DOVODREN-16348 format. One line per 3 residues: number of its first residue (from 1); for each residue x, z, y of C-alpha. Coordinates in pm, 1 decimal. Layout:
DOVODREN-16348
NUM = X:Z:Y ~ ...
This chain:
DOVODREN-16348
1 = -6948.4:-1583.2:-3929.7 ~ -7174.5:-1871.6:-3827.5 ~ -7448.3:-1936.0:-4083.5
4 = -7731.3:-2184.9:-4038.6 ~ -8020.4:-2235.7:-4281.2 ~ -8209.7:-2561.5:-4248.1
7 = -8514.4:-2710.3:-4414.5 ~ -8459.6:-3036.8:-4601.2 ~ -8608.8:-3208.8:-4299.3
10 = -8330.2:-3064.9:-4081.6 ~ -8535.3:-2803.8:-3892.5 ~ -8357.4:-2467.7:-3844.9
13 = -8511.9:-2161.3:-4009.7 ~ -8661.2:-1900.7:-3776.4 ~ -8475.2:-1569.9:-3737.5
16 = -8681.0:-1257.5:-3662.1 ~ -8571.4:-894.8:-3688.6 ~ -8223.1:-1005.9:-3804.9
19 = -8372.8:-1187.7:-4103.3 ~ -8405.5:-1553.8:-4192.3 ~ -8773.0:-1623.4:-4271.4
22 = -8811.8:-1872.0:-4557.1 ~ -9115.1:-1997.2:-4749.2 ~ -9164.4:-1956.4:-5122.2
25 = -9119.9:-2252.0:-5362.3 ~ -8918.5:-2444.2:-5101.2 ~ -8567.6:-2593.6:-5085.4
28 = -8328.0:-2512.7:-4802.0 ~ -7977.1:-2613.7:-4699.4 ~ -7723.4:-2343.5:-4606.6
31 = -7440.6:-2448.9:-4375.4 ~ -7146.5:-2209.5:-4347.9 ~ -6805.8:-2369.9:-4301.6
34 = -6608.7:-2056.4:-4388.2 ~ -6798.9:-1989.6:-4712.0 ~ -6614.3:-2051.9:-5037.3
37 = -6911.4:-1970.2:-5262.7 ~ -7268.2:-1847.7:-5225.3 ~ -7522.1:-1666.0:-5440.2
40 = -7893.2:-1599.6:-5406.4 ~ -8056.2:-1321.6:-5612.0 ~ -7753.4:-1302.9:-5838.8
43 = -7747.4:-1677.1:-5904.3 ~ -7459.1:-1897.3:-5788.3 ~ -7575.5:-2175.1:-5555.3
46 = -7468.4:-2536.6:-5610.3 ~ -7257.1:-2697.3:-5342.6 ~ -7338.0:-3043.2:-5209.9
49 = -7083.6:-3309.6:-5122.8 ~ -7102.7:-3220.9:-4751.3 ~ -7003.6:-2860.0:-4827.0
52 = -7349.3:-2706.9:-4778.6 ~ -7533.1:-2495.8:-5034.8 ~ -7882.4:-2552.8:-5170.2
55 = -8136.9:-2266.1:-5202.9 ~ -8450.6:-2288.7:-5419.1 ~ -8660.6:-1988.3:-5316.5
58 = -8890.0:-1994.3:-5622.6 ~ -9214.3:-1798.6:-5641.1 ~ -9094.5:-1449.3:-5546.5
61 = -9220.0:-1317.9:-5213.2 ~ -9050.7:-1035.5:-5020.5 ~ -8707.7:-926.5:-4899.3
64 = -8396.1:-1086.4:-5048.0 ~ -8026.9:-1150.1:-4979.8 ~ -7791.5:-1446.0:-4949.9
67 = -7430.5:-1349.4:-5031.5 ~ -7141.6:-1564.5:-4904.3 ~ -6783.7:-1527.4:-5027.3
70 = -6514.7:-1594.0:-4765.9 ~ -6140.7:-1540.2:-4730.2 ~ -6217.7:-1223.9:-4534.1
73 = -6452.3:-1078.3:-4795.0 ~ -6825.2:-1080.7:-4871.9 ~ -7081.7:-1164.9:-4606.1
76 = -7454.6:-1090.8:-4661.0 ~ -7748.4:-1259.8:-4485.5 ~ -8087.4:-1087.3:-4501.3
79 = -8378.7:-1311.0:-4599.2 ~ -8754.5:-1268.1:-4597.4 ~ -8939.1:-1493.8:-4842.1
82 = -9292.9:-1546.0:-4717.8 ~ -9596.1:-1700.4:-4888.8 ~ -9677.2:-2053.8:-4789.8
85 = -9905.5:-2061.7:-4488.9 ~ -10125.6:-2321.9:-4662.4 ~ -10203.7:-2060.7:-4930.4
88 = -10213.2:-1712.7:-4777.1 ~ -10086.3:-1572.4:-4450.5 ~ -9827.9:-1289.7:-4469.0
91 = -10100.7:-1046.5:-4361.5 ~ -10335.8:-1153.3:-4642.1 ~ -10049.1:-1152.3:-4891.2
94 = -9968.5:-795.6:-4793.2 ~ -10333.1:-702.1:-4837.6 ~ -10332.5:-868.8:-5181.0
97 = -10035.1:-656.1:-5288.4 ~ -10199.7:-342.0:-5150.5 ~ -10521.3:-422.3:-5336.9
100 = -10337.1:-470.7:-5665.1 ~ -10131.4:-153.9:-5637.8 ~ -10449.2:36.0:-5559.6
103 = -10628.1:-108.2:-5860.5 ~ -10343.1:-73.3:-6112.5 ~ -10021.9:89.4:-5990.2
106 = -9696.5:-84.0:-6077.9 ~ -9847.1:-422.2:-6162.4 ~ -9650.0:-610.6:-5895.3
109 = -9315.8:-506.0:-6045.3 ~ -9152.6:-805.0:-6211.0 ~ -8829.0:-920.2:-6366.5
112 = -8615.0:-1049.3:-6082.1 ~ -8617.1:-1213.0:-5742.8 ~ -8722.0:-1082.7:-5406.1
115 = -8811.5:-717.7:-5353.9 ~ -9127.0:-570.5:-5207.5 ~ -9204.4:-201.9:-5197.0
118 = -9002.9:95.5:-5313.2 ~ -9049.9:234.3:-5663.1 ~ -8995.7:607.0:-5636.7
121 = -8855.8:782.8:-5335.0 ~ -8550.9:939.3:-5496.4 ~ -8495.2:761.3:-5827.7
124 = -8360.5:971.9:-6114.6 ~ -8053.5:1185.8:-6166.1 ~ -7760.6:1063.4:-6374.4
127 = -7805.2:1326.7:-6649.8 ~ -8169.9:1233.7:-6692.0 ~ -8083.4:865.5:-6705.8
130 = -7811.9:931.7:-6964.9 ~ -8048.2:1131.5:-7184.9 ~ -8315.1:860.7:-7164.3
133 = -8101.7:550.8:-7217.8 ~ -7784.9:629.8:-7412.7 ~ -7972.1:671.0:-7744.5
136 = -8080.9:306.9:-7710.8 ~ -7725.4:169.4:-7709.9 ~ -7687.6:104.8:-8087.5
139 = -8014.4:-88.2:-8096.5 ~ -7914.7:-281.6:-7784.0 ~ -7581.9:-391.3:-7933.8
142 = -7749.5:-486.4:-8263.5 ~ -8004.0:-699.0:-8075.7 ~ -7725.8:-878.1:-7885.9
145 = -7532.3:-951.6:-8206.9 ~ -7845.8:-1091.3:-8371.8 ~ -7874.2:-1346.2:-8090.6
148 = -7505.6:-1439.0:-8125.4 ~ -7559.8:-1530.4:-8490.8 ~ -7862.6:-1755.0:-8433.1
151 = -7878.6:-1864.3:-8068.2 ~ -8124.9:-2102.2:-7912.4 ~ -7986.3:-2443.2:-7822.5
154 = -8095.8:-2717.4:-7589.2 ~ -7998.4:-3082.7:-7570.2 ~ -7831.0:-3252.1:-7275.7
157 = -7802.7:-3627.9:-7256.7 ~ -7464.3:-3763.9:-7155.6 ~ -7336.1:-4117.3:-7110.8
160 = -7046.4:-4164.1:-7352.4 ~ -6843.6:-4464.4:-7463.0 ~ -6902.8:-4553.2:-7827.4
163 = -6765.8:-4824.8:-8051.9 ~ -7013.3:-5088.8:-8164.9 ~ -7023.4:-4968.3:-8523.0
166 = -7106.4:-4616.0:-8401.2 ~ -7416.5:-4724.3:-8208.5 ~ -7724.6:-4625.2:-8405.4
169 = -7972.0:-4632.9:-8118.5 ~ -7947.6:-4848.1:-7806.4 ~ -8159.5:-4772.0:-7500.4
172 = -8259.0:-4990.6:-7207.2 ~ -7961.9:-4889.5:-6991.3 ~ -7717.2:-4997.3:-7261.4
175 = -7890.7:-5334.9:-7299.3 ~ -7877.5:-5381.1:-6921.5 ~ -7503.1:-5303.1:-6929.0
178 = -7448.9:-5564.9:-7203.1 ~ -7637.4:-5823.3:-6996.8 ~ -7397.3:-5760.0:-6707.1
181 = -7094.1:-5807.9:-6937.1 ~ -7152.0:-6136.3:-7123.5 ~ -6789.3:-6143.1:-7235.3
184 = -6864.3:-5896.1:-7514.3 ~ -7135.6:-6115.7:-7666.8 ~ -6880.4:-6256.7:-7909.8
187 = -6852.4:-5913.5:-8069.6 ~ -7225.8:-5906.2:-8132.9 ~ -7204.0:-6218.4:-8351.4
190 = -7066.3:-6141.2:-8697.2 ~ -6911.6:-6486.4:-8756.6 ~ -6759.7:-6523.3:-8408.7
193 = -6624.5:-6166.6:-8405.2 ~ -6407.2:-6250.8:-8706.6 ~ -6212.0:-6491.7:-8487.0
196 = -6183.9:-6255.7:-8190.2 ~ -5853.8:-6090.6:-8108.4 ~ -5794.5:-5733.0:-8002.9
199 = -5996.4:-5417.9:-8047.1 ~ -6375.0:-5431.3:-8016.5 ~ -6507.5:-5303.0:-7682.5
202 = -6697.0:-4979.0:-7635.2 ~ -7051.7:-4948.1:-7504.6 ~ -7192.4:-4677.3:-7274.8
205 = -7462.0:-4499.9:-7477.2 ~ -7681.1:-4202.0:-7390.4 ~ -7602.1:-3935.0:-7649.9
208 = -7797.7:-3611.2:-7692.0 ~ -7545.5:-3329.1:-7728.0 ~ -7646.6:-2976.2:-7825.2
211 = -7553.8:-2705.9:-7577.1 ~ -7582.2:-2329.3:-7575.4 ~ -7658.5:-2323.1:-7201.4
214 = -8025.9:-2268.8:-7276.6 ~ -8221.8:-2078.6:-7004.5 ~ -8278.9:-1795.7:-7253.0
217 = -7904.0:-1762.4:-7319.1 ~ -7830.3:-1769.9:-6947.0 ~ -8075.5:-1483.8:-6906.8
220 = -7899.5:-1292.7:-7188.4 ~ -7568.9:-1315.1:-6999.3 ~ -7736.4:-1212.0:-6673.2
223 = -7904.0:-919.8:-6848.9 ~ -7583.1:-804.0:-7018.6 ~ -7397.4:-803.1:-6689.0
226 = -7668.7:-591.8:-6527.1 ~ -7662.6:-345.8:-6817.5 ~ -7281.2:-323.0:-6800.9
229 = -7297.0:-246.9:-6429.0 ~ -7562.6:20.1:-6487.0 ~ -7362.5:189.0:-6763.7
232 = -7052.7:198.4:-6545.2 ~ -7257.3:343.6:-6258.8 ~ -7398.6:610.4:-6489.5
235 = -7050.1:700.0:-6612.3 ~ -6917.7:738.2:-6258.4 ~ -7223.6:933.4:-6145.1
238 = -7199.9:1177.4:-6437.5 ~ -6843.2:1267.0:-6350.1 ~ -6946.1:1323.7:-5988.9
241 = -7240.4:1553.6:-6069.9 ~ -7190.2:1912.1:-5939.1 ~ -7127.4:2182.1:-6196.6
244 = -7466.6:2337.3:-6143.1 ~ -7625.4:2035.9:-6313.7 ~ -7448.7:2096.5:-6644.2
247 = -7123.8:2197.3:-6805.3 ~ -6815.2:1980.7:-6782.9 ~ -6793.9:1903.3:-7155.7
250 = -7150.7:1769.8:-7169.0 ~ -7098.6:1545.1:-6864.8 ~ -6760.5:1406.0:-6968.8
253 = -6882.9:1323.5:-7319.8 ~ -7185.9:1136.1:-7185.7 ~ -6974.7:960.9:-6922.7
256 = -6723.6:855.5:-7188.2 ~ -7001.6:726.1:-7409.4 ~ -7151.9:517.6:-7128.9
259 = -6813.2:376.0:-7027.6 ~ -6725.2:287.4:-7386.3 ~ -7061.2:114.9:-7432.6
262 = -6995.9:-90.5:-7119.6 ~ -6654.1:-194.6:-7255.1 ~ -6799.5:-290.7:-7594.9
265 = -7074.2:-496.0:-7436.2 ~ -6824.4:-667.9:-7206.4 ~ -6601.6:-752.9:-7505.3
268 = -6906.9:-884.4:-7688.8 ~ -6974.3:-1126.7:-7405.3 ~ -6610.5:-1217.8:-7343.7
271 = -6520.9:-1282.5:-7710.2 ~ -6827.0:-1492.6:-7799.3 ~ -6982.7:-1819.2:-7691.2
274 = -7160.7:-1624.0:-7415.5 ~ -6845.1:-1639.9:-7202.3 ~ -6905.2:-2012.3:-7133.5
277 = -7273.1:-1966.6:-7041.9 ~ -7343.5:-1920.0:-6668.7 ~ -7575.4:-1624.6:-6593.5
280 = -7919.3:-1681.1:-6445.7 ~ -8227.3:-1461.1:-6389.2 ~ -8519.8:-1521.4:-6624.1
283 = -8702.1:-1848.7:-6577.3 ~ -9032.1:-1963.4:-6720.6 ~ -8847.7:-2133.5:-7008.7
286 = -8661.3:-1810.4:-7083.8 ~ -8983.4:-1607.6:-7090.5 ~ -9137.3:-1854.0:-7335.7
289 = -8847.6:-1788.7:-7573.5 ~ -8877.5:-1412.7:-7520.6 ~ -9247.4:-1427.1:-7605.9
292 = -9198.1:-1637.1:-7921.1 ~ -8858.4:-1533.0:-8060.4 ~ -8841.6:-1170.8:-8185.6
295 = -8461.9:-1153.9:-8146.2 ~ -8465.4:-1243.6:-7777.3 ~ -8775.9:-1031.0:-7718.5
298 = -8608.0:-726.1:-7875.2 ~ -8300.0:-756.5:-7652.1 ~ -8517.6:-808.1:-7346.9
301 = -8729.9:-498.0:-7411.9 ~ -8425.9:-278.2:-7469.5 ~ -8210.4:-408.5:-7185.6
304 = -8488.6:-400.8:-6928.5 ~ -8506.3:-23.3:-6967.2 ~ -8148.6:6.1:-6842.3
307 = -8219.2:-183.3:-6520.2 ~ -8584.4:-87.9:-6461.6 ~ -8665.5:54.0:-6114.2
310 = -8789.6:378.2:-6271.1 ~ -8432.4:441.2:-6394.6 ~ -8264.3:364.7:-6062.6
313 = -7999.8:618.0:-5967.1 ~ -8090.6:819.2:-5658.6 ~ -7910.8:733.1:-5339.4
316 = -7845.4:370.8:-5444.4 ~ -7841.7:176.8:-5114.6 ~ -7804.2:-163.9:-5278.4
319 = -8129.2:-149.7:-5475.3 ~ -8390.8:18.4:-5258.0 ~ -8692.8:-139.1:-5422.8
322 = -8824.3:-318.1:-5726.4 ~ -8846.0:-685.7:-5799.5 ~ -9188.5:-845.0:-5784.4
325 = -9366.3:-1079.3:-6020.4 ~ -9388.4:-1448.2:-5928.9 ~ -9653.2:-1509.2:-5664.4
328 = -9871.9:-1721.9:-5892.3 ~ -9876.3:-1442.4:-6153.5 ~ -9969.0:-1181.1:-5891.8
331 = -10250.3:-1402.0:-5762.2 ~ -10384.8:-1450.9:-6115.0 ~ -10396.2:-1076.1:-6183.1
334 = -10550.2:-1010.3:-5841.4 ~ -10825.3:-1263.2:-5922.3 ~ -10901.9:-1074.1:-6244.9
337 = -10976.1:-751.2:-6058.7 ~ -11141.6:-929.9:-5763.9 ~ -11378.9:-1104.1:-6005.1
340 = -11464.8:-776.9:-6175.5 ~ -11537.5:-602.2:-5846.6 ~ -11741.9:-891.1:-5712.0
343 = -11955.8:-891.0:-6027.0 ~ -11987.9:-512.2:-6014.1 ~ -12130.1:-533.1:-5661.8
346 = -12385.6:-791.0:-5776.6 ~ -12475.6:-588.8:-6088.7 ~ -12477.7:-227.9:-5964.4
349 = -12692.0:-98.2:-6251.9 ~ -12462.3:-226.2:-6524.3 ~ -12209.0:6.1:-6692.6
352 = -11849.0:-114.8:-6660.8 ~ -11542.7:-33.4:-6869.3 ~ -11191.6:-173.8:-6917.5
355 = -10989.0:-241.1:-7231.5 ~ -10612.1:-279.0:-7278.2 ~ -10506.3:-295.1:-6913.9
358 = -10161.6:-185.0:-7033.0 ~ -10096.0:-544.0:-7145.4 ~ -10109.7:-652.5:-6779.7
361 = -9815.5:-424.3:-6700.3 ~ -9601.5:-595.9:-6966.7 ~ -9413.6:-859.7:-6766.7
364 = -9309.5:-1045.4:-7083.4 ~ -9665.8:-1092.7:-7207.9 ~ -9975.9:-1269.7:-7083.0
367 = -10214.8:-975.1:-7072.1 ~ -10441.6:-1157.4:-7316.0 ~ -10594.8:-835.9:-7453.4
370 = -10713.5:-713.6:-7111.3 ~ -11092.3:-701.7:-7077.6 ~ -11354.5:-592.6:-6824.4
373 = -11684.8:-526.1:-7001.2 ~ -12028.9:-466.4:-6847.4 ~ -12338.2:-366.8:-7045.1
376 = -12706.0:-336.3:-6960.7 ~ -12959.9:-298.6:-7237.6 ~ -12902.9:-573.9:-7492.6
379 = -12677.6:-780.0:-7263.3 ~ -12296.7:-767.7:-7249.5 ~ -12089.2:-947.8:-6986.8
382 = -11717.2:-973.5:-7071.3 ~ -11433.2:-1092.3:-6847.3 ~ -11119.9:-1181.0:-7048.2
385 = -10771.6:-1244.3:-6911.4 ~ -10567.2:-1523.1:-7074.1 ~ -10745.1:-1534.8:-7412.6
388 = -10583.6:-1757.0:-7675.6 ~ -10768.9:-2051.7:-7832.0 ~ -10556.7:-2157.1:-8127.0
391 = -10542.5:-2511.0:-8256.7 ~ -10827.6:-2603.2:-8493.0 ~ -10580.8:-2752.9:-8740.7
394 = -10374.6:-2434.7:-8766.6 ~ -10653.4:-2175.7:-8764.1 ~ -10959.8:-2320.8:-8933.8
397 = -11121.9:-1980.5:-8990.4 ~ -11138.4:-1888.2:-8618.9 ~ -11472.6:-1914.3:-8443.5
400 = -11279.8:-1982.2:-8124.3 ~ -11040.6:-2274.7:-8126.0 ~ -10903.1:-2572.5:-7940.0
403 = -10972.1:-2927.4:-8053.7 ~ -10613.7:-3017.0:-7964.3 ~ -10316.8:-2783.4:-7920.8
406 = -10324.4:-2411.6:-7848.8 ~ -10469.5:-2331.4:-7504.5 ~ -10478.3:-2018.2:-7292.3
409 = -10716.3:-2037.5:-6993.5 ~ -10676.4:-1778.4:-6719.2 ~ -11026.3:-1630.3:-6745.6
412 = -11317.4:-1657.8:-6983.8 ~ -11655.0:-1500.2:-6900.8 ~ -11905.4:-1452.2:-7182.8
415 = -12266.7:-1335.0:-7173.0 ~ -12413.5:-1204.3:-7497.6 ~ -12764.5:-1070.0:-7542.9
418 = -13093.5:-1115.2:-7720.5 ~ -13095.2:-1487.0:-7634.3 ~ -12832.9:-1760.7:-7686.4
421 = -12482.3:-1648.9:-7589.8 ~ -12301.8:-1850.0:-7321.9 ~ -11951.6:-1871.3:-7181.3
424 = -11763.9:-2028.9:-6890.6 ~ -11397.3:-2078.9:-6807.6 ~ -11212.3:-2017.0:-6479.5
427 = -10858.3:-2115.2:-6384.4 ~ -10671.0:-1939.3:-6101.3 ~ -10420.0:-2160.3:-5919.8
430 = -10203.8:-2029.9:-5636.7 ~ -10182.2:-2376.8:-5485.5 ~ -10281.6:-2570.2:-5176.6
433 = -10317.7:-2936.7:-5087.4 ~ -10507.0:-3223.1:-5247.7 ~ -10235.4:-3341.4:-5487.1
436 = -10160.4:-2992.3:-5618.8 ~ -10526.0:-2907.1:-5668.5 ~ -10599.9:-3245.9:-5826.7
439 = -10327.7:-3173.3:-6079.0 ~ -10481.4:-2828.9:-6138.9 ~ -10822.7:-2987.1:-6193.8
442 = -10677.1:-3174.4:-6493.3 ~ -10614.5:-2847.3:-6675.4 ~ -10972.1:-2739.2:-6601.5
445 = -11100.9:-3064.4:-6757.7 ~ -10891.8:-2992.3:-7067.3 ~ -11019.8:-2636.7:-7097.1
448 = -11384.5:-2732.7:-7058.9 ~ -11368.1:-3028.5:-7296.9 ~ -11138.4:-2909.8:-7576.2
451 = -11214.6:-2537.3:-7608.2 ~ -11486.8:-2435.0:-7853.1 ~ -11658.6:-2103.1:-7922.3
454 = -11892.1:-2152.9:-8217.9 ~ -12058.2:-1815.8:-8162.5 ~ -12157.8:-1911.9:-7807.1
457 = -12309.7:-2260.4:-7826.6 ~ -11982.9:-2452.6:-7868.3 ~ -11811.7:-2578.6:-7555.9
460 = -11797.8:-2397.3:-7223.2 ~ -12106.9:-2426.5:-7007.2 ~ -11897.8:-2493.8:-6694.0
463 = -11560.8:-2432.9:-6532.3 ~ -11417.4:-2378.5:-6186.1 ~ -11084.0:-2346.4:-6011.7
466 = -10999.7:-2038.5:-5805.8 ~ -10758.7:-2105.7:-5519.1 ~ -10664.6:-1922.2:-5197.3
469 = -10830.7:-2192.1:-4985.9 ~ -11080.6:-2471.3:-5038.1 ~ -10952.6:-2828.2:-5034.8
472 = -11071.4:-3000.6:-4716.1 ~ -10959.0:-3337.5:-4856.5 ~ -11212.6:-3311.2:-5143.5
475 = -11506.8:-3115.6:-4997.8 ~ -11734.4:-3209.7:-5290.7 ~ -11550.1:-2967.5:-5518.0
478 = -11679.8:-2673.7:-5311.7 ~ -12034.1:-2808.9:-5280.2 ~ -12287.4:-2609.5:-5481.9
481 = -12501.8:-2911.6:-5571.4 ~ -12196.0:-3105.2:-5690.3 ~ -12080.5:-2809.9:-5899.1
484 = -12425.3:-2776.2:-6055.4 ~ -12438.5:-3147.7:-6138.0 ~ -12093.7:-3180.4:-6299.1
487 = -12020.0:-2827.5:-6415.1 ~ -11682.7:-2829.0:-6235.7 ~ -11569.6:-2716.7:-5894.2
490 = -11343.1:-2514.0:-5669.5 ~ -11412.7:-2174.6:-5514.5 ~ -11187.3:-2012.7:-5255.6
493 = -11087.6:-1658.6:-5352.2 ~ -10861.0:-1461.9:-5120.5 ~ -10827.0:-1105.2:-4988.5
496 = -11045.3:-999.1:-4700.2 ~ -11384.5:-1124.3:-4821.8 ~ -11671.1:-985.4:-5027.0
499 = -11633.3:-1265.9:-5285.8 ~ -12006.0:-1306.8:-5322.4 ~ -11972.2:-1682.8:-5366.6
502 = -11775.4:-1662.4:-5691.2 ~ -11996.4:-1382.9:-5828.1 ~ -12310.7:-1581.5:-5747.7
505 = -12165.0:-1891.8:-5916.3 ~ -12078.3:-1696.5:-6230.9 ~ -12420.8:-1536.0:-6263.2
508 = -12606.8:-1854.5:-6170.2 ~ -12409.8:-2063.8:-6419.0 ~ -12433.6:-1821.3:-6708.0
511 = -12806.8:-1761.9:-6650.2 ~ -12917.8:-2118.0:-6570.5 ~ -13011.8:-2368.8:-6837.8
514 = -12964.9:-2663.7:-6599.4 ~ -12584.6:-2659.8:-6602.6 ~ -12436.7:-2866.0:-6888.4
517 = -12752.6:-2810.7:-7093.7 ~ -12863.4:-3048.6:-7367.4 ~ -13219.4:-3167.8:-7431.8
520 = -13396.4:-2917.9:-7648.1 ~ -13146.4:-2642.6:-7577.0 ~ -13302.3:-2300.6:-7554.6
523 = -13330.2:-2159.9:-7205.3 ~ -13108.7:-1851.1:-7171.2 ~ -13242.9:-1515.4:-7072.0
526 = -13182.4:-1450.3:-6698.6 ~ -12956.5:-1163.2:-6603.4
C-alpha cells in the first residue's frame, strides 16, 4: 500500500529505519488512495475534501502508530514523533528523559499518546491482574453512572434559520445578510408589514446549542472502551492459564466476572447518551474537568488502574511500553530537578530535603505540593512547584494571593532568614522562536505584577523565563545587565550543561537589594 506523509508545505516526511519521522506539535497530510479511514493514537483522523487525512501530532514525543483501514484489512505505519529541532535535539531529549527517570522513576509515564520506554519487562499475570482490579468494578460502574446523571456540556454555535419574531439577539453577520437582501426590509417596518402578503422570511442567526460532545465526555468514552478491552483480555487470559496457576473453578469464576463486567460497561455506553459521543484521548480541557469535578476525577482514577502500564498483561505485543507525558510537562518537571541540583552545587554546605514528590507522579494533578528545601543556620531556601495563588476576592485571609484571578506559576523560590524574606518567580516554557517566547513573557509579567506574598515583602523581587534555548531575536532578555535593570529575563536551561547561569541568577537576585528594591528598603542578608 502506497502511503505518503507530507508537511503542510508539501515536503515529504523523511523515512528512516522503516519509520516516518515527524515533529511534535505539527500538522501533516496523509495521502493514501486505498485508505477508507485512518486513526492516530486511537483517534479517528478527519478527511479533507481531496481525500487526504490530517494528523496533529500534539506534544507527545516517542514511537507511535498510524492505522489505515482498507478493503483488504488494517494497515499500520510506524511513526517516530521527535522534539522540534528549535527546542531540543533528539539526543538532548533522550538525555532529558534519562535524567528524569534517574531522579524520580516513572515520572515520564503519562495518559496517552506516543510511547517511550518499556514499563516492566514481563508485565503481570492474569490472575494477579484479576485479584488487583476486579474488586474495583462496582466503584467504577457507580462512577460512570454518576457522570451519566450530571454530564458536562459545551456550547456549539450553529447558523440556523429563524423567524423574525424568534430573533432575540442579532449579530453582525445577520445584519450583513439583511443588508444584502433589501427586499425583506418591508417586514422590519411594523406598518408596512401589515400590508405585505405571504409568510414572513427567515433570517440566518448564530444560535448557541448545548452539546454533550465535551472533551471530558469524549475522554470518558475513550476510557470506557479501553477498560472494556482490558476486561475482555483478562477474561480470555484467565481461561488460557495453565492448571498449575490455579484451579479451574477459581479461574472460570474470575473470567466470567470480568466478561460480565465488560458487557455491563458496554451496555452502559450503548444505552446512554455516550453512544453519540466520539471517543478521544484526554486533552488539556478534559484534564481541567478531571481536576475540578469530583465525579469525572473519580472515574478517571479508577479506570486508569485498569489500563496502567503496571497492569499490562505479559506477552502483549501491541502495547510494549507506556505512554509519556506531554513534552512541555516533562520539560517543566525536569527544570524543577535541574534547578534544585544547580543550587545544590552552588550551596554545598546547605542541607537539602524534599517534600511530597508523590504529587509529581500524579498525572491528573499539578504537583503543587512538591518542595525542595535547603537550610543553613537561620536561612531556608525553598523551591516550590506550581504553587497556587488564589484570588484576593475569594480568599481574603491568605497571606499569598493574586490581585486578579487565581494564578499558578511554575516555580517560586523563597529565601527566609534573620533578615527580610524575599521571593522570585520562574516560568518554564518548552518553546522556541520570538513570537512564542514573547507570548510567554506576557505570563511572566502577570505573575510578577499580580502575585503578592505579604510575608515576604509583597510582590516578587524578579522573574525569569526558562526555555531550552535563548532567543537570538531578542538578545537583551539574556543580558545580565538588562535582567538586573528590569527584573525580567530569559535563561536557557537544557540537558548537558552545569546550569550555573540560572543558579547564579537565583542567588544573586534573592541576595541583592538592587533588583526591584524600593528607596529605604532594608538590604537583605547575603547568602
